[in-house]
N, C-alpha and C positions, 0 to 999 in steps of 0.2 A: 372247536372245530375251524382249519384254513384252510383255502382254495390258494391256487396261484394262476391258472389259466380259468378265465370264466369264459363261456361264448353263450349270446343268448340272439335264439332264431325265431322267426313267427313274423308276423302283420303288425299291423297298427297296436294290438295290446301290449307288445313288447317294443314295437318303436318309440311308446310312449304318447299317442294323442289324446289328446283329452288334458296335456299336463306340460301346456307352453313356458316356454324357455327360451326367449332370444338370443340366449347367452351361448345357445349349444347347439350341436350340430342340426339342422331340420329345426329348428327350433322349436326342441322338444327334449324335456326332462323323463317323465316318466317310471317304474317300478325298479326296469332292473339297472339303471342308473343308479339310483340309490341303495340297490341291493348293492351294485358295483362300490360304490364309494365306502356302506361300509365293510365292508370284505377286505378292504388296500388296504383298512387298519389293522387288519392281522398279520400280514404280510408285507417284506421292502418289495419285494419282485413281484408283487401282483400283476397282471395285465388282463385285459377286458376288451373285445369285441360283442358290437351288436351289427346283425346283418339283419336285421327284421325293416321288412317295406310294408307299408297298409297298403291293405286291397291285396293281398297277396293270398290266392289258392292254396293247396297242397302241395300240388303237382309245382309249379313256382316258388315254390319256398324249399321242394326236395331239389330243384334241377338249379337255382341259385346260391343255393345257403349250403348244403350238407356236403357235400366235397368237401368244400371250404373252410365247415368247419372241423371237421374231421382231421384235415391238414393241419390244422394248428393245436393237435394235438391234448385237447382240453381237460382240468381235470374237474370240471362243474359247465353242463351245458340245461339252457331250460328252454324250454321248446311248446308253443303253443300256434299250432294248425288247425287246420280245417274250420275254423269258426266262419269264412266266408265264404266254404265253401254250403255249409248249414244253410247261409240265405238264398239262397240258389233257388228256383223251382222246381227245378229235375236232379234227383241227386243218387247217386247208388253209394248209398252207405257202409256196404261190405267191400264194394272196390276201392273206398274211401279206404277204407279199416286197412286192407290189406295192402295200400301203399302206405300207409302211415307207418306197419306192422314192420316194414322193408327198411325203413329208413331208419326208426328207432334202434332197431340191429346193429346198423349202421355206427351208428352213435354206441351205443351201447360193448362195441365194439375194443372203441377207444379205453376201455376200463374208467370211462367219466362217470361220474355223479348226475341221473340223468332226473330232471323234476318235469312233470307234464300237468297238464292244464285240463279238468272236465271243464266243459260250457258253463254260463250261467243260466243260473233258473231264471227266465224274463218273462216269466207268461206273467205278472203281476203288470204287464207293459201292454198297451195297447196295441194289437197285430203279430208281436211277438209270440204272446199267448197260442198263435193261432201252430207255433213249432215245436210247441213245449214236448210232445212225443216221438218229433226228429230228435230231439236235444238228447232227450233222456236214452234214446238205444245208441246214439252216439258214445255217449258217456258208460258206458259199461263196455263198448267195444274201446275206447282210448284205457278202461280198466284192464280187461284184458290183456291188452298191449302193455299197458306198465308191469302186470303181472310176468309175463312172460319172458322177459326181457330186465328185471328187478329194474325199474325206473319209478320213483316216489311220485304219486298224484298231489295237485293241487286241487284239495277238492272246491274250487269256484262255485259247484251246485247248490253247498249246505252253506253259504257263506252267509248268511242272513243280513249282516250288518249292511249289504249291497240293497236292500229293501229300500234304502234312503236315498232320495233322490238325490241330495245332494252328495251323493258319492259317482251320481253320474253326471256327463257333460250333457251338455241343450240336446244332443243327439241320441241319448238314451242310450247309445250301442258302444261308444266310451268312457270307458271311466274319466273321472275330474280328477284334480292335481289331487283333493283327497283321498279319491279309490288309487290312484298310485299309490300314495302313501301306506295306506291302509293293505295297498298287495304286499307292497314292500316287506313289511312288520311280519304280514304272514306270510312268505317265504324265508325269511332270516329265521324267523322261531321254527319255520318246518327241518332248517340248516342244521339248528344250535348254536345259532352264532350270538356270540354275542353284540348289543348294536346298542346304538344312542338316538332311534328312532321314538319320538314319545308318541304317543295313541293319538289317534283321530278322534278331535271334539267338537261336538254339536250345538249351539244352542239350540231351546228346544224349538223342532220344526214346525212352522206354520199350521194353523189347518183352514183350508181351503175350504169352501160350499163346493158341493157339485157342480154350480154353475163354473166356477172359476178351475174345475177339474179339467171342463167339460171345454172350455176356451184354450188350457193349455196343450190339452189333446191336440186341437184341430191348429195351433200354435205349429206344434210338433211335424205334424201331419205335411202342414204347408210348408214350413221352413225346411225339414230336412228329409221326411219319406217322398215327396211327391219330385224333389232334384233325386234323391236318391236310388228310386226308379228309373228315370229319366236317365240316369247314366248307362245300370244297367242294358237298359235297353238298346243305349247309343255303345253299346261294348265299353264303355269309358270307367278305368279305371281311378282312383283318389291317386296309389301309388303309380302311377305312368310319370315318366322322369324324374323320378325321385333313387336316390342313391340310400346307400345304409350311413346309418350316423357316425361307424365305428368298424371301418370293414377293415382290420387288420389288429393284430391284438395288440394293446399298448399299453402303461400306467394312464392310470386316472387321475385327470389334469380339472377334473369339474369339480 
């Protein structure tokens, strides 16, 4: 299977946060770039755009990225949106799903193959476990939307390999370079595209004592969670002033 016009939409997940690469725009690589690189091997006319910006809620993703994506006449679209909404204290999941459904309908009208993600089950992590019920309801709503519009689900919720902390950046919110690499493999395999990405392999995980685990959790709360909550209270987003990595369709040059 080959594609010629791939457009990636979303937030930090798709922008590539957690997979640094100083040679690329925004200093990031990420799974979408890896997928684009492999897809380009199958088509001389392949073009790629990545409109994702970290920190974006669903509504800004729709307002800033949707019409641009539709105008590009893609034959492949990937979108993960709503994850940042799920982290907010107040949320109307039904209203969120209605907005997402309308957006997917517009993308589906282009005739493109559409990939959507469920949220990951991060209930094993401190604090995030409190949101498990909300994530589960969101996932069922996303599955309904995908069914309605013929989109394909990338079922992150069921990817057990992400229980390994090495698949995550220090903040435990964004995937690490290994996590992005693995996600690219998941996407390419789901699309049925032959690729040259090898599996992620780790040495045996170190066994931490309970005291070491508590120390790591305290460091995470001090260095990530508290500053993150402070930004929320101040109305500051990590995406303020950030522009898309690849705002126009173009050949893969990385």
